N, CA, C and O atoms as a printed pandas DataFrame, in Angstrom:
     atom_number atom_name residue_name chain_id  residue_number  x_coord  y_coord  z_coord
0              1         N          UNK        A               1   -3.083    7.626   14.477
1              2        CA          UNK        A               1   -3.662    7.827   13.168
2              3         C          UNK        A               1   -4.065    6.496   12.532
3              4         O          UNK        A               1   -5.122    6.391   11.910
4              5         N          UNK        A               2   -3.213    5.485   12.695
5              6        CA          UNK        A               2   -3.512    4.173   12.103
6              7         C          UNK        A               2   -4.784    3.586   12.716
7              8         O          UNK        A               2   -5.608    3.011   12.005
8              9         N          UNK        A               3   -4.945    3.729   14.018
9             10        CA          UNK        A               3   -6.146    3.200   14.673
10            11         C          UNK        A               3   -7.389    3.891   14.122
11            12         O          UNK        A               3   -8.389    3.231   13.838
12            13         N          UNK        A               4   -7.337    5.205   13.969
13            14        CA          UNK        A               4   -8.458    5.950   13.409
14            15         C          UNK        A               4   -8.787    5.515   11.994
15            16         O          UNK        A               4   -9.958    5.372   11.643
16            17         N          UNK        A               5   -7.760    5.304   11.177
17            18        CA          UNK        A               5   -7.980    4.835    9.810
18            19         C          UNK        A               5   -8.616    3.452    9.784
19            20         O          UNK        A               5   -9.513    3.187    8.983
20            21         N          UNK        A               6   -8.150    2.578   10.657
21            22        CA          UNK        A               6   -8.710    1.229   10.718
22            23         C          UNK        A               6  -10.186    1.285   11.084
23            24         O          UNK        A               6  -11.002    0.584   10.486
24            25         N          UNK        A               7  -10.533    2.111   12.060
25            26        CA          UNK        A               7  -11.940    2.226   12.464
26            27         C          UNK        A               7  -12.810    2.772   11.337
27            28         O          UNK        A               7  -13.967    2.375   11.193
28            29         N          UNK        A               8  -12.263    3.668   10.551
29            30        CA          UNK        A               8  -13.033    4.294    9.475
30            31         C          UNK        A               8  -13.094    3.414    8.227
31            32         O          UNK        A               8  -14.170    3.214    7.662
32            33         N          UNK        A               9  -11.962    2.895    7.801
33            34        CA          UNK        A               9  -11.869    2.170    6.534
34            35         C          UNK        A               9  -12.182    0.680    6.687
35            36         O          UNK        A               9  -12.683    0.055    5.752
36            37         N          UNK        A              10  -11.893    0.114    7.844
37            38        CA          UNK        A              10  -12.098   -1.314    8.126
38            39         C          UNK        A              10  -11.385   -2.209    7.099
39            40         O          UNK        A              10  -12.029   -2.998    6.408
40            41         N          UNK        A              11  -10.057   -2.083    7.005
41            42        CA          UNK        A              11   -9.309   -2.878    6.025
42            43         C          UNK        A              11   -9.192   -4.339    6.447
43            44         O          UNK        A              11   -9.426   -4.685    7.605
44            45         N          UNK        A              12   -8.835   -5.169    5.510
45            46        CA          UNK        A              12   -8.548   -6.576    5.815
46            47         C          UNK        A              12   -7.114   -6.740    6.281
47            48         O          UNK        A              12   -6.787   -7.694    6.987
48            49         N          UNK        A              13   -6.255   -5.800    5.882
49            50        CA          UNK        A              13   -4.831   -5.847    6.210
50            51         C          UNK        A              13   -4.257   -4.478    5.875
51            52         O          UNK        A              13   -4.706   -3.836    4.925
52            53         N          UNK        A              14   -3.278   -4.025    6.638
53            54        CA          UNK        A              14   -2.598   -2.770    6.322
54            55         C          UNK        A              14   -1.137   -2.887    6.726
55            56         O          UNK        A              14   -0.807   -3.533    7.720
56            57         N          UNK        A              15   -0.269   -2.257    5.948
57            58        CA          UNK        A              15    1.161   -2.246    6.252
58            59         C          UNK        A              15    1.721   -0.865    5.926
59            60         O          UNK        A              15    1.090   -0.065    5.235
60            61         N          UNK        A              16    2.909   -0.609    6.436
61            62        CA          UNK        A              16    3.517    0.704    6.241
62            63         C          UNK        A              16    4.921    0.550    5.679
63            64         O          UNK        A              16    5.794   -0.029    6.327
64            65         N          UNK        A              17    5.137    1.060    4.489
65            66        CA          UNK        A              17    6.465    1.057    3.887
66            67         C          UNK        A              17    7.148    2.374    4.221
67            68         O          UNK        A              17    6.494    3.404    4.388
68            69         N          UNK        A              18    8.457    2.326    4.315
69            70        CA          UNK        A              18    9.252    3.514    4.607
70            71         C          UNK        A              18   10.458    3.505    3.679
71            72         O          UNK        A              18   11.004    2.447    3.366
72            73         N          UNK        A              19   10.866    4.684    3.244
73            74        CA          UNK        A              19   12.077    4.793    2.440
74            75         C          UNK        A              19   13.051    5.752    3.104
75            76         O          UNK        A              19   12.653    6.661    3.833
76            77         N          UNK        A              20   14.341    5.535    2.839
77            78        CA          UNK        A              20   15.390    6.373    3.407
78            79         C          UNK        A              20   16.589    6.371    2.469
79            80         O          UNK        A              20   16.745    5.483    1.630
80            81         N          UNK        A              21   17.416    7.369    2.629
81            82        CA          UNK        A              21   18.640    7.467    1.835
82            83         C          UNK        A              21   19.809    6.904    2.644
83            84         O          UNK        A              21   19.922    7.150    3.845
84            85         N          UNK        A              22   20.671    6.148    1.972
85            86        CA          UNK        A              22   21.890    5.666    2.612
86            87         C          UNK        A              22   22.924    6.787    2.585
87            88         O          UNK        A              22   22.707    7.834    1.975
88            89         N          UNK        A              23   24.039    6.555    3.249
89            90        CA          UNK        A              23   25.131    7.551    3.226
90            91         C          UNK        A              23   25.657    7.765    1.806
91            92         O          UNK        A              23   26.192    8.824    1.481
92            93         N          UNK        A              24   25.495    6.741    0.971
93            94        CA          UNK        A              24   25.946    6.827   -0.423
94            95         C          UNK        A              24   24.886    7.443   -1.333
95            96         O          UNK        A              24   25.050    7.458   -2.553
96            97         N          UNK        A              25   23.811    7.946   -0.754
97            98        CA          UNK        A              25   22.712    8.605   -1.483
98            99         C          UNK        A              25   21.880    7.628   -2.313
99           100         O          UNK        A              25   21.306    8.011   -3.333
100          101         N          UNK        A              26   21.815    6.387   -1.884
101          102        CA          UNK        A              26   20.952    5.421   -2.549
102          103         C          UNK        A              26   19.631    5.345   -1.790
103          104         O          UNK        A              26   19.613    5.367   -0.560
104          105         N          UNK        A              27   18.543    5.257   -2.518
105          106        CA          UNK        A              27   17.226    5.161   -1.902
106          107         C          UNK        A              27   16.937    3.706   -1.546
107          108         O          UNK        A              27   17.075    2.817   -2.386
108          109         N          UNK        A              28   16.536    3.468   -0.301
109          110        CA          UNK        A              28   16.216    2.124    0.186
110          111         C          UNK        A              28   14.780    2.145    0.686
111          112         O          UNK        A              28   14.405    3.017    1.469
112          113         N          UNK        A              29   13.979    1.189    0.237
113          114        CA          UNK        A              29   12.632    1.024    0.776
114          115         C          UNK        A              29   12.562   -0.336    1.448
115          116         O          UNK        A              29   13.228   -1.283    1.030
116          117         N          UNK        A              30   11.751   -0.425    2.489
117          118        CA          UNK        A              30   11.614   -1.706    3.163
118          119         C          UNK        A              30   10.991   -2.727    2.225
119          120         O          UNK        A              30   11.505   -3.837    2.092
120          121         N          UNK        A              31    9.908   -2.373    1.582
121          122        CA          UNK        A              31    9.157   -3.307    0.745
122          123         C          UNK        A              31   10.018   -3.917   -0.363
123          124         O          UNK        A              31    9.940   -5.121   -0.602
124          125         N          UNK        A              32   10.819   -3.128   -1.028
125          126        CA          UNK        A              32   11.594   -3.613   -2.165
126          127         C          UNK        A              32   12.971   -4.133   -1.787
127          128         O          UNK        A              32   13.458   -5.092   -2.387
128          129         N          UNK        A              33   13.604   -3.512   -0.798
129          130        CA          UNK        A              33   15.013   -3.807   -0.527
130          131         C          UNK        A              33   15.294   -4.607    0.740
131          132         O          UNK        A              33   16.314   -5.294    0.809
132          133         N          UNK        A              34   14.424   -4.539    1.740
133          134        CA          UNK        A              34   14.768   -5.133    3.026
134          135         C          UNK        A              34   13.747   -6.142    3.558
135          136         O          UNK        A              34   13.945   -6.692    4.641
136          137         N          UNK        A              35   12.682   -6.393    2.838
137          138        CA          UNK        A              35   11.624   -7.272    3.331
138          139         C          UNK        A              35   12.166   -8.669    3.610
139          140         O          UNK        A              35   13.145   -9.104    3.003
140          141         N          UNK        A              36   11.522   -9.353    4.525
141          142        CA          UNK        A              36   11.943  -10.692    4.928
142          143         C          UNK        A              36   11.481  -11.755    3.941
143          144         O          UNK        A              36   12.279  -12.574    3.486
144          145         N          UNK        A              37   10.200  -11.741    3.610
145          146        CA          UNK        A              37    9.605  -12.772    2.759
146          147         C          UNK        A              37    9.289  -12.217    1.380
147          148         O          UNK        A              37    8.719  -11.133    1.256
148          149         N          UNK        A              38    9.656  -12.953    0.356
149          150        CA          UNK        A              38    9.289  -12.554   -1.007
150          151         C          UNK        A              38    7.934  -13.127   -1.398
151          152         O          UNK        A              38    7.297  -12.622   -2.322
152          153         N          UNK        A              39    7.483  -14.176   -0.709
153          154        CA          UNK        A              39    6.230  -14.838   -1.073
154          155         C          UNK        A              39    5.053  -14.420   -0.200
155          156         O          UNK        A              39    3.943  -14.925   -0.370
156          157         N          UNK        A              40    5.287  -13.502    0.731
157          158        CA          UNK        A              40    4.224  -13.010    1.617
158          159         C          UNK        A              40    4.153  -11.485    1.545
159          160         O          UNK        A              40    5.092  -10.826    1.099
160          161         N          UNK        A              41    3.028  -10.943    1.988
161          162        CA          UNK        A              41    2.945   -9.495    2.155
162          163         C          UNK        A              41    3.962   -9.086    3.210
163          164         O          UNK        A              41    4.261   -9.855    4.122
164          165         N          UNK        A              42    4.480   -7.899    3.086
165          166        CA          UNK        A              42    5.358   -7.372    4.134
166          167         C          UNK        A              42    4.489   -6.672    5.172
167          168         O          UNK        A              42    3.330   -6.356    4.905
168          169         N          UNK        A              43    5.046   -6.430    6.353
169          170        CA          UNK        A              43    4.328   -5.704    7.394
170          171         C          UNK        A              43    5.007   -4.367    7.638
171          172         O          UNK        A              43    4.349   -3.327    7.663
172          173         N          UNK        A              44    6.314   -4.391    7.817
173          174        CA          UNK        A              44    7.070   -3.156    7.975
174          175         C          UNK        A              44    6.936   -2.502    9.331
175          176         O          UNK        A              44    6.788   -3.173   10.352
176          177         N          UNK        A              45    6.991   -1.178    9.326
177          178        CA          UNK        A              45    7.050   -0.387   10.547
178          179         C          UNK        A              45    5.821   -0.585   11.426
179          180         O          UNK        A              45    5.948   -0.844   12.623
180          181         N          UNK        A              46    4.647   -0.467   10.847
181          182        CA          UNK        A              46    3.410   -0.689   11.589
182          183         C          UNK        A              46    2.312   -1.068   10.622
183          184         O          UNK        A              46    2.398   -0.825    9.419
184          185         N          UNK        A              47    1.277   -1.671   11.181
185          186        CA          UNK        A              47    0.178   -2.063   10.324
186          187         C          UNK        A              47   -0.972   -2.647   11.122
187          188         O          UNK        A              47   -1.043   -2.520   12.344
188          189         N          UNK        A              48   -1.869   -3.291   10.393
189          190        CA          UNK        A              48   -3.085   -3.838   10.977
190          191         C          UNK        A              48   -3.271   -5.267   10.503
191          192         O          UNK        A              48   -3.066   -5.577    9.330
192          193         N          UNK        A              49   -3.661   -6.136   11.429
193          194        CA          UNK        A              49   -4.043   -7.506   11.087
194          195         C          UNK        A              49   -5.461   -7.745   11.604
195          196         O          UNK        A              49   -5.834   -7.214   12.651
196          197         N          UNK        A              50   -6.252   -8.535   10.884
197          198        CA          UNK        A              50   -7.649   -8.750   11.259
198          199         C          UNK        A              50   -7.816   -9.858   12.305
199          200         O          UNK        A              50   -8.618  -10.775   12.125
200          201         N          UNK        A              51   -7.062   -9.767   13.381
201          202        CA          UNK        A              51   -7.133  -10.752   14.467
202          203         C          UNK        A              51   -6.777  -10.054   15.770
203          204         O          UNK        A              51   -6.014   -9.088   15.785
204          205         N          UNK        A              52   -7.334  -10.550   16.849
205          206        CA          UNK        A              52   -6.996  -10.002   18.168
206          207         C          UNK        A              52   -5.682  -10.644   18.614
207          208         O          UNK        A              52   -5.632  -11.838   18.908
208          209         N          UNK        A              53   -4.634   -9.847   18.661
209          210        CA          UNK        A              53   -3.292  -10.313   19.018
210          211         C          UNK        A              53   -2.859   -9.589   20.284
211          212         O          UNK        A              53   -3.119   -8.396   20.440
212          213         N          UNK        A              54   -2.208  -10.298   21.175
213          214        CA          UNK        A              54   -1.697   -9.673   22.395
214          215         C          UNK        A              54   -0.199   -9.411   22.255
215          216         O          UNK        A              54    0.473   -9.975   21.392
216          217         N          UNK        A              55    0.297   -8.552   23.118
217          218        CA          UNK        A              55    1.725   -8.273   23.113
218          219         C          UNK        A              55    2.522   -9.527   23.468
219          220         O          UNK        A              55    3.648   -9.699   23.002
220          221         N          UNK        A              56    1.948  -10.396   24.285
221          222        CA          UNK        A              56    2.614  -11.645   24.643
222          223         C          UNK        A              56    2.818  -12.534   23.414
223          224         O          UNK        A              56    3.769  -13.314   23.372
224          225         N          UNK        A              57    1.951  -12.428   22.427
225          226        CA          UNK        A              57    2.076  -13.223   21.207
226          227         C          UNK        A              57    3.109  -12.644   20.242
227          228         O          UNK        A              57    3.759  -13.385   19.505
228          229         N          UNK        A              58    3.255  -11.338   20.247
229          230        CA          UNK        A              58    4.203  -10.642   19.358
230          231         C          UNK        A              58    5.164   -9.857   20.263
231          232         O          UNK        A              58    5.141   -8.627   20.294
232          233         N          UNK        A              59    5.994  -10.585   20.985
233          234        CA          UNK        A              59    6.861   -9.985   22.017
234          235         C          UNK        A              59    7.841   -8.961   21.485
235          236         O          UNK        A              59    8.201   -8.026   22.201
236          237         N          UNK        A              60    8.282   -9.113   20.245
237          238        CA          UNK        A              60    9.269   -8.183   19.709
238          239         C          UNK        A              60    8.672   -6.868   19.237
239          240         O          UNK        A              60    9.411   -5.930   18.940
240          241         N          UNK        A              61    7.359   -6.782   19.162
241          242        CA          UNK        A              61    6.718   -5.534   18.736
242          243         C          UNK        A              61    6.899   -4.459   19.797
243          244         O          UNK        A              61    6.915   -4.746   20.994
244          245         N          UNK        A              62    7.032   -3.235   19.347
245          246        CA          UNK        A              62    7.118   -2.112   20.276
246          247         C          UNK        A              62    5.790   -1.903   20.985
247          248         O          UNK        A              62    5.762   -1.673   22.194
248          249         N          UNK        A              63    4.684   -1.980   20.240
249          250        CA          UNK        A              63    3.362   -1.754   20.828
250          251         C          UNK        A              63    2.311   -2.546   20.062
251          252         O          UNK        A              63    2.440   -2.790   18.862
252          253         N          UNK        A              64    1.266   -2.940   20.788
253          254        CA          UNK        A              64    0.146   -3.686   20.224
254          255         C          UNK        A              64   -1.136   -3.005   20.694
255          256         O          UNK        A              64   -1.356   -2.842   21.894
256          257         N          UNK        A              65   -1.980   -2.607   19.742
257          258        CA          UNK        A              65   -3.204   -1.868   20.066
258          259         C          UNK        A              65   -4.421   -2.591   19.503
259          260         O          UNK        A              65   -4.650   -2.560   18.294
260          261         N          UNK        A              66   -5.211   -3.245   20.365
261          262        CA          UNK        A              66   -6.432   -3.883   19.863
262          263         C          UNK        A              66   -7.429   -2.828   19.376
263          264         O          UNK        A              66   -7.563   -1.757   19.968
264          265         N          UNK        A              67   -8.117   -3.154   18.295
265          266        CA          UNK        A              67   -9.168   -2.295   17.762
266          267         C          UNK        A              67  -10.443   -3.122   17.850
267          268         O          UNK        A              67  -10.630   -4.075   17.092
268          269         N          UNK        A              68  -11.313   -2.754   18.774
269          270        CA          UNK        A              68  -12.495   -3.542   19.108
270          271         C          UNK        A              68  -13.243   -4.075   17.902
271          272         O          UNK        A              68  -13.676   -3.322   17.031
272          273         N          UNK        A              69  -13.383   -5.386   17.872
273          274        CA          UNK        A              69  -14.172   -6.035   16.851
274          275         C          UNK        A              69  -13.547   -6.097   15.473
275          276         O          UNK        A              69  -14.121   -6.702   14.567
276          277         N          UNK        A              70  -12.383   -5.486   15.288
277          278        CA          UNK        A              70  -11.775   -5.441   13.957
278          279         C          UNK        A              70  -10.456   -6.192   13.870
279          280         O          UNK        A              70  -10.212   -6.895   12.890
280          281         N          UNK        A              71   -9.607   -6.057   14.874
281          282        CA          UNK        A              71   -8.292   -6.682   14.833
282          283         C          UNK        A              71   -7.307   -5.928   15.699
283          284         O          UNK        A              71   -7.657   -5.440   16.774
284          285         N          UNK        A              72   -6.060   -5.834   15.223
285          286        CA          UNK        A              72   -4.992   -5.253   16.031
286          287         C          UNK        A              72   -4.059   -4.407   15.172
287          288         O          UNK        A              72   -3.653   -4.814   14.083
288          289         N          UNK        A              73   -3.728   -3.225   15.681
289          290        CA          UNK        A              73   -2.679   -2.403   15.096
290          291         C          UNK        A              73   -1.395   -2.725   15.856
291          292         O          UNK        A              73   -1.365   -2.694   17.086
292          293         N          UNK        A              74   -0.342   -3.034   15.113
293          294        CA          UNK        A              74    0.937   -3.404   15.708
294          295         C          UNK        A              74    1.996   -2.423   15.229
295          296         O          UNK        A              74    2.083   -2.125   14.038
296          297         N          UNK        A              75    2.802   -1.920   16.162
297          298        CA          UNK        A              75    3.923   -1.034   15.852
298          299         C          UNK        A              75    5.197   -1.834   16.097
299          300         O          UNK        A              75    5.459   -2.265   17.220
300          301         N          UNK        A              76    5.980   -2.030   15.051
301          302        CA          UNK        A              76    7.179   -2.864   15.166
302          303         C          UNK        A              76    8.304   -2.192   15.941
303          304         O          UNK        A              76    8.900   -2.801   16.830
304          305         N          UNK        A              77    8.592   -0.947   15.608
305          306        CA          UNK        A              77    9.684   -0.214   16.267
306          307         C          UNK        A              77    9.185    1.171   16.676
307          308         O          UNK        A              77    8.306    1.732   16.021
308          309         N          UNK        A              78    9.744    1.729   17.763
309          310        CA          UNK        A              78    9.315    3.068   18.185
310          311         C          UNK        A              78    9.838    4.142   17.241
311          312         O          UNK        A              78   10.819    3.935   16.526
312          313         N          UNK        A              79    9.177    5.279   17.248
313          314        CA          UNK        A              79    9.628    6.400   16.427
314          315         C          UNK        A              79    9.458    6.099   14.953
315          316         O          UNK        A              79    8.602    5.304   14.564
316          317         N          UNK        A              80   10.276    6.736   14.139
317          318        CA          UNK        A              80   10.215    6.549   12.695
318          319         C          UNK        A              80   11.179    5.439   12.299
319          320         O          UNK        A              80   12.363    5.482   12.634
320          321         N          UNK        A              81   10.668    4.463   11.596
321          322        CA          UNK        A              81   11.459    3.320   11.142
322          323         C          UNK        A              81   12.444    3.753   10.065
323          324         O          UNK        A              81   12.087    4.486    9.143
324          325         N          UNK        A              82   13.694    3.290   10.190
325          326        CA          UNK        A              82   14.742    3.570    9.219
326          327         C          UNK        A              82   15.149    2.252    8.552
327          328         O          UNK        A              82   15.821    1.438    9.185
328          329         N          UNK        A              83   14.766    2.021    7.305
329          330        CA          UNK        A              83   15.085    0.752    6.662
330          331         C          UNK        A              83   16.567    0.550    6.364
331          332         O          UNK        A              83   16.957   -0.515    5.886
332          333         N          UNK        A              84   17.398    1.553    6.639
333          334        CA          UNK        A              84   18.849    1.373    6.484
334          335         C          UNK        A              84   19.501    0.954    7.795
335          336         O          UNK        A              84   20.696    0.659    7.822
336          337         N          UNK        A              85   18.733    0.923    8.881
337          338        CA          UNK        A              85   19.251    0.546   10.201
338          339         C          UNK        A              85   19.061   -0.963   10.391
339          340         O          UNK        A              85   17.935   -1.435   10.548
340          341         N          UNK        A              86   20.159   -1.710   10.375
341          342        CA          UNK        A              86   20.083   -3.169   10.454
342          343         C          UNK        A              86   19.398   -3.661   11.728
343          344         O          UNK        A              86   18.684   -4.663   11.686
344          345         N          UNK        A              87   19.595   -2.987   12.848
345          346        CA          UNK        A              87   18.967   -3.411   14.106
346          347         C          UNK        A              87   17.448   -3.243   14.036
347          348         O          UNK        A              87   16.704   -4.104   14.507
348          349         N          UNK        A              88   16.992   -2.143   13.455
349          350        CA          UNK        A              88   15.550   -1.941   13.306
350          351         C          UNK        A              88   14.956   -2.941   12.314
351          352         O          UNK        A              88   13.870   -3.473   12.544
352          353         N          UNK        A              89   15.653   -3.194   11.232
353          354        CA          UNK        A              89   15.172   -4.164   10.241
354          355         C          UNK        A              89   15.088   -5.549   10.881
355          356         O          UNK        A              89   14.131   -6.284   10.636
356          357         N          UNK        A              90   16.073   -5.911   11.692
357          358        CA          UNK        A              90   16.044   -7.202   12.378
358          359         C          UNK        A              90   14.811   -7.314   13.271
359          360         O          UNK        A              90   14.165   -8.361   13.315
360          361         N          UNK        A              91   14.489   -6.243   13.977
361          362        CA          UNK        A              91   13.308   -6.260   14.850
362          363         C          UNK        A              91   12.020   -6.413   14.026
363          364         O          UNK        A              91   11.129   -7.172   14.407
364          365         N          UNK        A              92   11.924   -5.706   12.919
365          366        CA          UNK        A              92   10.754   -5.832   12.041
366          367         C          UNK        A              92   10.663   -7.265   11.508
367          368         O          UNK        A              92    9.571   -7.829   11.432
368          369         N          UNK        A              93   11.788   -7.845   11.145
369          370        CA          UNK        A              93   11.790   -9.229   10.665
370          371         C          UNK        A              93   11.276  -10.189   11.738
371          372         O          UNK        A              93   10.528  -11.114   11.423
372          373         N          UNK        A              94   11.661   -9.988   12.989
373          374        CA          UNK        A              94   11.179  -10.852   14.073
374          375         C          UNK        A              94    9.668  -10.708   14.247
375          376         O          UNK        A              94    8.976  -11.697   14.489
376          377         N          UNK        A              95    9.154   -9.489   14.126
377          378        CA          UNK        A              95    7.701   -9.280   14.207
378          379         C          UNK        A              95    7.019  -10.000   13.043
379          380         O          UNK        A              95    5.993  -10.652   13.236
380          381         N          UNK        A              96    7.581   -9.887   11.840
381          382        CA          UNK        A              96    6.993  -10.561   10.681
382          383         C          UNK        A              96    7.044  -12.079   10.828
383          384         O          UNK        A              96    6.108  -12.763   10.412
384          385         N          UNK        A              97    8.113  -12.621   11.409
385          386        CA          UNK        A              97    8.174  -14.064   11.650
386          387         C          UNK        A              97    7.060  -14.502   12.595
387          388         O          UNK        A              97    6.419  -15.530   12.379
388          389         N          UNK        A              98    6.836  -13.716   13.639
389          390        CA          UNK        A              98    5.743  -14.035   14.570
390          391         C          UNK        A              98    4.394  -13.976   13.857
391          392         O          UNK        A              98    3.567  -14.873   14.021
392          393         N          UNK        A              99    4.168  -12.931   13.069
393          394        CA          UNK        A              99    2.907  -12.814   12.345
394          395         C          UNK        A              99    2.716  -13.981   11.376
395          396         O          UNK        A              99    1.615  -14.518   11.256
396          397         N          UNK        A             100    3.777  -14.367   10.695
397          398        CA          UNK        A             100    3.683  -15.501    9.768
398          399         C          UNK        A             100    3.365  -16.791   10.523
399          400         O          UNK        A             100    2.641  -17.646   10.013
400          401         N          UNK        A             101    3.903  -16.933   11.733
401          402        CA          UNK        A             101    3.637  -18.152   12.503
402          403         C          UNK        A             101    2.167  -18.255   12.893
403          404         O          UNK        A             101    1.668  -19.357   13.124
404          405         N          UNK        A             102    1.472  -17.132   12.969
405          406        CA          UNK        A             102    0.029  -17.117   13.238
406          407         C          UNK        A             102   -0.783  -17.033   11.940
407          408         O          UNK        A             102   -1.998  -16.839   11.978
408          409         N          UNK        A             103   -0.113  -17.180   10.801
409          410        CA          UNK        A             103   -0.735  -17.101    9.481
410          411         C          UNK        A             103   -1.414  -15.749    9.259
411          412         O          UNK        A             103   -2.502  -15.675    8.687
412          413         N          UNK        A             104   -0.755  -14.677    9.722
413          414        CA          UNK        A             104   -1.300  -13.324    9.579
414          415         C          UNK        A             104   -0.535  -12.471    8.566
415          416         O          UNK        A             104   -0.821  -11.283    8.416
416          417         N          UNK        A             105    0.434  -13.070    7.872
417          418        CA          UNK        A             105    1.085  -12.411    6.739
418          419         C          UNK        A             105    0.665  -13.198    5.500
419          420         O          UNK        A             105    1.254  -14.238    5.202
420          421         N          UNK        A             106   -0.326  -12.726    4.788
421          422        CA          UNK        A             106   -0.858  -13.490    3.672
422          423         C          UNK        A             106    0.205  -13.846    2.613
423          424         O          UNK        A             106    1.065  -13.033    2.273
424          425         N          UNK        A             107    0.118  -15.064    2.114
425          426        CA          UNK        A             107    0.980  -15.512    1.022
426          427         C          UNK        A             107    0.485  -14.846   -0.255
427          428         O          UNK        A             107   -0.705  -14.884   -0.566
428          429         N          UNK        A             108    1.405  -14.238   -0.984
429          430        CA          UNK        A             108    1.044  -13.569   -2.233
430          431         C          UNK        A             108    1.454  -14.384   -3.448
431          432         O          UNK        A             108    0.869  -14.240   -4.522
432          433         N          UNK        A             109    2.461  -15.243   -3.283
433          434        CA          UNK        A             109    2.904  -16.086   -4.401
434          435         C          UNK        A             109    3.380  -17.426   -3.867
435          436         O          UNK        A             109    4.533  -17.550   -3.453
436          437         N          UNK        A             110    2.507  -18.438   -3.868
437          438        CA          UNK        A             110    2.882  -19.752   -3.328
438          439         C          UNK        A             110    4.024  -20.403   -4.089
439          440         O          UNK        A             110    4.663  -21.315   -3.564
440          441         N          UNK        A             111    4.301  -19.962   -5.320
441          442        CA          UNK        A             111    5.401  -20.525   -6.105
442          443         C          UNK        A             111    6.768  -20.131   -5.571
443          444         O          UNK        A             111    7.762  -20.786   -5.883
444          445         N          UNK        A             112    6.836  -19.070   -4.771
445          446        CA          UNK        A             112    8.119  -18.599   -4.237
446          447         C          UNK        A             112    8.433  -19.177   -2.857
447          448         O          UNK        A             112    9.493  -18.889   -2.302
448          449         N          UNK        A             113    7.544  -19.975   -2.301
449          450        CA          UNK        A             113    7.719  -20.467   -0.932
450          451         C          UNK        A             113    9.064  -21.133   -0.697
451          452         O          UNK        A             113    9.737  -20.821    0.284
452          453         N          UNK        A             114    9.456  -22.012   -1.543
453          454        CA          UNK        A             114   10.737  -22.710   -1.466
454          455         C          UNK        A             114   11.279  -23.051   -0.197
455          456         O          UNK        A             114   12.357  -23.640   -0.124
């Protein structure tokens, strides 16, 4: 579905937020509660970057799908991402670190870089 949307909409960037309930019935979202960088856009479960990226470049990603002439759809973890699962969040963080190293996670607030 993400690949189809990218072909139709041609975004500059896309990300996917997910929310889940903890055992204590608290709502957790990746974007607000578990994101890695406060000064950059988050990527989350899956999304799109406007660059041709290979799986070798983003080794921790579950899947990498080039979209001809537009960029790459990247899936961080298989299945449905659970932002309360520390192992899945760690994997998403590693994907985001790789994306940031290629300057593919845009800075949203340079004052927070620290």
